[in-house]
C-alpha positions in Angstrom: 110.5 99.4 106.2 111.5 97.3 103.2 114.7 98.0 101.5 115.1 99.0 97.9 117.3 95.8 97.4 114.4 93.8 98.6 111.9 95.6 96.3 114.1 95.0 93.1 114.9 91.4 94.1 111.4 90.4 93.1 110.3 90.1 89.4 106.7 90.6 90.5 107.4 93.8 92.1 109.5 95.0 89.4 106.8 94.2 86.8 104.1 96.1 89.0 106.3 99.1 89.3 107.3 99.3 85.8 103.6 99.0 84.8 102.5 101.7 87.3 105.2 103.9 86.2 103.8 103.5 82.5 100.0 103.6 83.3 99.6 106.0 86.1 96.8 104.3 87.9 95.3 101.0 87.8 93.1 98.5 89.7 94.2 95.0 90.9 92.3 93.2 88.1 94.4 95.3 85.4 97.6 94.8 87.3 96.9 91.1 87.5 96.4 90.8 83.7 99.0 93.0 82.5 101.6 91.5 84.8 100.5 88.0 84.4 100.3 87.4 88.2 97.5 85.9 90.4 95.5 87.9 92.8 97.4 86.8 95.9 100.7 87.6 94.3 99.7 91.1 93.3 98.1 92.0 96.7 101.2 90.7 98.4 103.6 92.8 96.1 101.3 95.9 96.3 101.4 95.5 100.2 105.4 95.6 100.1 105.4 98.5 97.6 103.0 100.5 99.8 105.1 99.6 102.9 108.2 100.9 101.0 106.4 104.2 100.2 106.7 103.7 96.4 103.0 103.2 95.6 99.8 104.7 97.1 96.3 103.3 97.3 93.1 105.0 96.8 89.8 103.4 97.7 86.4 104.2 96.2 83.9 102.0 98.1 85.2 98.3 97.2 87.4 99.5 94.4 91.0 99.9 95.1 93.2 101.8 92.8 97.0 101.9 92.9 99.3 104.6 91.7 103.0 105.5 91.8 104.1 107.8 94.8 105.6 110.6 92.9 106.7 112.4 95.9 109.0 109.5 96.6 112.5 110.3 95.1 113.1 106.5 94.5 110.5 106.5 91.9 112.0 109.1 89.9 115.3 107.3 89.7 113.6 104.1 88.9 111.6 105.7 86.2 114.8 107.1 84.7 116.7 103.6 85.0 113.7 101.9 83.4 113.6 104.4 80.5 117.3 104.0 80.0 117.0 100.2 80.0 114.0 100.3 77.5 116.1 102.5 75.2 119.2 100.1 75.4 116.9 97.0 74.8 115.2 98.7 71.7 118.4 99.8 70.4 120.0 96.2 70.9 116.9 95.0 69.0 117.5 97.2 66.2 121.1 96.3 65.9 120.2 92.6 65.9 118.2 92.7 62.7 
């Protein structure tokens, strides 16, 4: 099993996690475009996130849909951390103007 430190050490995995926390469900193409990552990088990172139990995959024929595993308590904590960081970043932006 991959550790949370390994998950958070990769910008690509953090981008994908953040996106899935915001968007609920996405296919690989949408993840690629929104995260600005190539296909092989997205597949690799999704594999690691699935291995860690943070992301689930649904298959509809050849279509693969990925979503956050809401039953994993780590995702609840990550969601709260990302929300807090977004609030801090937006308040810093307002203070800079």
